[in-house]
C-alpha positions in Angstrom: 45.2 57.4 -40.3 48.5 59.0 -40.8 51.1 56.6 -42.1 54.5 55.7 -40.6 57.3 57.4 -42.6 61.0 57.2 -42.9 64.0 59.3 -43.7 67.2 58.9 -45.7 70.6 59.5 -44.2 72.9 57.6 -46.6 75.3 59.7 -48.6 77.7 58.7 -51.3 80.3 60.7 -53.2 81.4 59.4 -56.5 83.6 56.3 -56.6 84.6 56.7 -52.9 81.3 55.1 -51.8 81.2 57.0 -48.5 77.9 55.7 -47.0 76.6 56.7 -43.6 78.0 54.1 -41.2 74.6 53.6 -39.6 72.6 53.1 -42.8 70.0 55.0 -44.6 67.7 55.3 -41.5 70.6 56.8 -39.4 68.7 59.9 -38.3 67.1 59.7 -34.9 63.9 57.7 -35.2 60.6 59.0 -33.8 58.3 56.5 -32.1 55.6 55.5 -34.5 52.9 56.4 -32.0 53.6 60.1 -32.5 52.4 59.9 -36.1 50.0 57.1 -36.2 47.6 55.5 -33.7 48.3 51.8 -33.9 47.9 49.2 -31.1 50.4 46.4 -30.4 53.8 45.9 -28.9 56.7 48.2 -29.9 60.2 47.0 -30.7 63.0 49.2 -29.6 65.1 51.2 -32.0 68.0 48.8 -31.3 66.3 46.3 -33.6 66.7 48.6 -36.5 70.3 49.4 -35.5 71.0 45.6 -35.3 69.4 45.2 -38.8 71.7 47.9 -40.2 74.7 46.3 -38.7 73.8 42.8 -40.1 73.1 44.2 -43.6 75.9 46.8 -43.8 78.7 44.4 -44.9 76.6 43.5 -47.9 75.9 47.1 -49.0 72.2 46.7 -48.2 70.4 49.6 -46.6 67.3 50.0 -44.6 65.2 52.1 -47.0 62.1 52.7 -45.0 59.5 51.4 -42.6 55.8 50.9 -43.4 53.3 50.4 -40.6 49.9 48.8 -41.0 46.8 49.6 -39.0 44.2 46.9 -38.1 41.9 47.8 -41.0 44.7 47.8 -43.6 45.7 45.0 -46.0 49.1 43.8 -44.8 51.4 41.0 -46.0 51.1 37.7 -44.3 53.8 36.5 -42.0 55.2 32.9 -41.9 52.9 32.0 -39.0 49.8 33.3 -40.8 49.4 36.5 -38.9 49.2 39.9 -40.7 52.4 41.9 -40.5 52.3 45.1 -38.4 55.4 46.6 -40.0 57.5 46.1 -43.1 61.1 47.2 -43.4 62.2 47.9 -47.0 65.8 46.8 -47.9 67.8 47.8 -50.9 70.8 49.5 -52.5 71.8 53.1 -52.6 73.8 53.8 -55.8 76.2 50.9 -56.4 76.4 49.9 -52.7 75.7 46.2 -53.3 77.8 45.8 -56.4 81.3 45.0 -55.0 79.9 42.4 -52.6 77.6 40.9 -55.2 80.4 40.6 -57.7 82.7 38.9 -55.2 79.9 36.4 -54.4 79.3 35.8 -58.1 83.0 35.1 -58.7 83.0 32.5 -56.0 79.9 30.7 -57.3 80.5 27.8 -59.6 77.7 28.9 -62.0 78.2 32.6 -61.3 74.9 32.7 -59.5 72.8 30.9 -62.0 70.0 32.3 -64.2 69.0 35.1 -61.9 72.1 35.8 -59.8 71.0 39.1 -58.3 67.8 37.6 -57.0 69.6 34.6 -55.7 72.3 36.7 -54.0 69.5 38.9 -52.4 67.9 35.8 -50.9 71.3 34.5 -49.7 71.8 37.8 -47.8 68.3 38.6 -46.6 66.8 35.2 -45.6 69.4 34.5 -42.9 68.8 38.0 -41.5 65.0 37.3 -41.5 65.6 34.1 -39.6 67.9 35.8 -37.1 65.3 38.5 -36.3 62.2 36.3 -36.4 60.9 38.2 -39.5 59.4 37.1 -42.8 61.3 37.9 -45.9 59.6 39.1 -49.1 61.2 39.6 -52.5 60.1 41.5 -55.6 60.9 38.4 -57.7 58.7 35.9 -55.8 55.0 35.3 -55.6 52.7 36.2 -54.0 53.8 39.5 -55.5 54.1 42.1 -52.8 53.4 45.8 -53.6 57.0 47.0 -53.3 56.3 50.1 -55.4 53.4 51.1 -53.1 55.5 50.5 -50.0 58.3 52.7 -51.4 55.9 55.5 -52.2 54.5 55.3 -48.7 57.7 54.9 -46.8 59.8 57.4 -48.7 57.1 59.5 -50.4 58.6 58.6 -53.8 56.9 59.3 -57.1 57.4 57.9 -60.6 59.8 59.6 -63.0 58.8 59.9 -66.7 60.7 56.6 -67.2 58.4 54.9 -64.8 61.2 54.3 -62.3 60.6 55.8 -58.8 62.8 58.8 -58.4 64.4 59.6 -55.1 65.1 63.3 -54.2 68.7 62.4 -53.3 69.6 59.2 -55.1 67.7 60.0 -58.3 67.1 56.9 -60.4 70.1 55.1 -58.8 68.6 53.0 -56.1 66.6 49.8 -55.8 64.7 47.4 -53.5 66.1 44.0 -53.0 63.7 42.7 -50.4 61.7 43.5 -47.3 61.2 42.1 -43.8 57.8 41.7 -42.2 57.4 41.9 -38.4 54.5 41.2 -36.1 55.2 44.3 -34.1 54.9 48.0 -34.7 58.4 49.4 -35.6 59.4 53.0 -35.2 59.7 55.2 -38.2 61.1 58.6 -39.2 59.7 61.2 -41.6 61.5 61.7 -44.9 63.6 64.8 -44.9 62.4 65.8 -48.4 58.9 65.7 -49.6 59.3 67.3 -53.1 59.1 65.5 -56.4 62.4 66.2 -58.2 60.8 66.2 -61.6 58.6 69.1 -60.7 61.7 71.2 -60.2 63.6 70.1 -63.4 62.8 72.6 -66.1 64.9 71.0 -68.9 63.9 67.4 -68.3 66.8 66.0 -70.4 65.4 62.5 -70.0 62.6 63.3 -72.4 64.9 64.4 -75.2 67.7 61.8 -74.6 65.7 58.7 -75.5 66.8 57.5 -79.0 63.6 55.5 -79.3 61.2 58.3 -78.4 59.7 55.9 -75.8 59.0 58.5 -73.2 55.7 60.2 -73.9 53.3 62.3 -71.7 51.1 59.3 -71.5 53.9 57.2 -70.0 56.9 55.1 -70.8 56.4 53.0 -73.9 58.0 49.6 -73.6 57.6 48.3 -77.1 59.6 51.0 -78.9 62.3 50.8 -76.2 62.8 47.1 -76.6 62.7 47.4 -80.4 65.4 50.0 -80.3 67.6 47.9 -78.0 67.6 45.1 -80.6 69.1 47.4 -83.2 72.8 48.0 -83.8 72.5 51.5 -82.4 70.7 50.2 -79.3 73.4 47.5 -78.7 76.2 50.0 -78.9 74.3 52.7 -77.0 71.9 51.8 -74.2 72.9 48.2 -73.9 76.6 49.0 -73.7 76.4 51.9 -71.2 72.9 52.0 -69.7 69.7 53.7 -70.7 70.6 57.0 -72.2 67.5 58.7 -70.9 68.2 57.4 -67.3 71.8 58.5 -67.6 70.7 62.0 -68.6 68.8 62.6 -65.4 70.7 65.2 -63.3 69.2 64.1 -60.0 71.5 62.0 -57.9 74.2 61.8 -60.6 76.8 61.0 -58.0 75.0 57.8 -57.2 75.1 56.6 -60.8 75.8 52.9 -61.3 79.2 51.8 -62.7 79.3 50.9 -66.4 79.8 47.3 -65.4 76.7 47.3 -63.2 74.6 49.1 -65.9 75.6 46.5 -68.5 74.6 43.7 -66.1 71.1 45.2 -65.6 70.6 45.8 -69.3 71.7 42.3 -70.2 69.0 41.0 -67.9 66.3 42.5 -70.0 64.2 40.1 -72.1 64.5 41.4 -75.6 
């Protein structure tokens, strides 16, 4: 079975944050039946357009659609049925940061222990209710295979750092949740199918890690965390973001702000 696929249409340039007004699935969507044979009712493209409109004020983008055939393992919906489609939701560059920061400033406890997870649920759960969908979050059990969904929907592959790298956004994107539907949703094919790391001869990420934590065998967590606890780590990666990640030339214009980088680094359990 060929799998349903998606495309990216969002574009941002530096601090101006010029995102496509229709979201990251803005290009014309092909009916899923042209790429995969799946039975079941179809939902019109208007549902995806309405989803984009509901999420756009929060800086959340439709990142891709995954369709499930009858013989595939699919997430369970609230009513106990198996989902036929999952829509991935997330940020492109720092798209969510201004809205998240305003929400956090207005919260008495600044969002609690896990503010970004709490904010994501505050935004996505009402949208799920509005569209009769089931919301899934990377932070909540039962743990859903977000990384697998992303690989499938956007044909992404892992970078040497272990982070999925996007051909346009580089390492500066994320998945904040997903919506499961009982119907087959239309999908579009990714515009780019190449792995950026295969066309990066210098690979500056490999030589920029002060902890030498990036090896051919994979990313080594222990030396990374040990370095972050040192004075050099506190004034380097912890203050301005992972130096190896910052060195990646792909999608540099989508790089998170220093404030956002510090937030994410501070959330690490050292």
